N, C-alpha and C positions, 0 to 999 in steps of 0.2 A: 561869236569870235573875226575880227575881222578877216578881210582878206588878204592873200601873200602878197606883197610887191613886188614884181620883177626886178629885177637890177637893169638900171637903164642902159649901163655901157656895155654889158653882156648882150641884151638883145639888139645892141647895133653892131656887134661883131661876130655874132653866131647866128648862123640859120639851119630847116630844118630840112633833111631831105623826103620824099616821098617815102622812104622806109622807114623815119624815124631818128636816123641817123643825127650827127650834128655834124653841118660842116665850119670851116676855121677857115680863114686865109693865111697865108704864108707870112713869118716874120724875116724883118731884116730885108725888106724891099721898099723902105720908105725914105733913108736918106743915106748919106754916104757910098751913093751908087759906082762913082768914078773906078773905084779900084774894084770892082766885084766885076768878073768875065761877064760876058754877055751870054752865054751858055746857064751860067748862075742865076741872073734875073730873070732868063727866060724860066725855069725851072719852077723861081720862085711864085711866077704869076700866078699858077695853078693854087685850087683848094686843096684842101684834105681834111679827112674827119678827127675829130677830136681823139684821144688817144685814150684806152681804157680808165688808164690812172688817174684822168683829169673829168672823166665822164660825170662822175658824180657832183663835184663841184662845180661845171657848168650846167648840169642839169637842175640843180637848187639854186642858182643864180637865176633860172629861167622858168624857175618852179613849175618844172616838167619832171614827169617820170614817179619815184614813187616817194 
């Protein structure tokens, strides 16, 4: 059976933490920034963890997990 291929776009967007959780960047920080407040842009700078609802799909794209 051939090896599983990792989704190339997913490996550029997600990274693993030391404990095995998956990190992601915030959305809405790429364009149309003039109408967003400074506080909103600053809070979008930080990374978050992938939510439990999306975890299975992301793990499948990265070929990790079950």
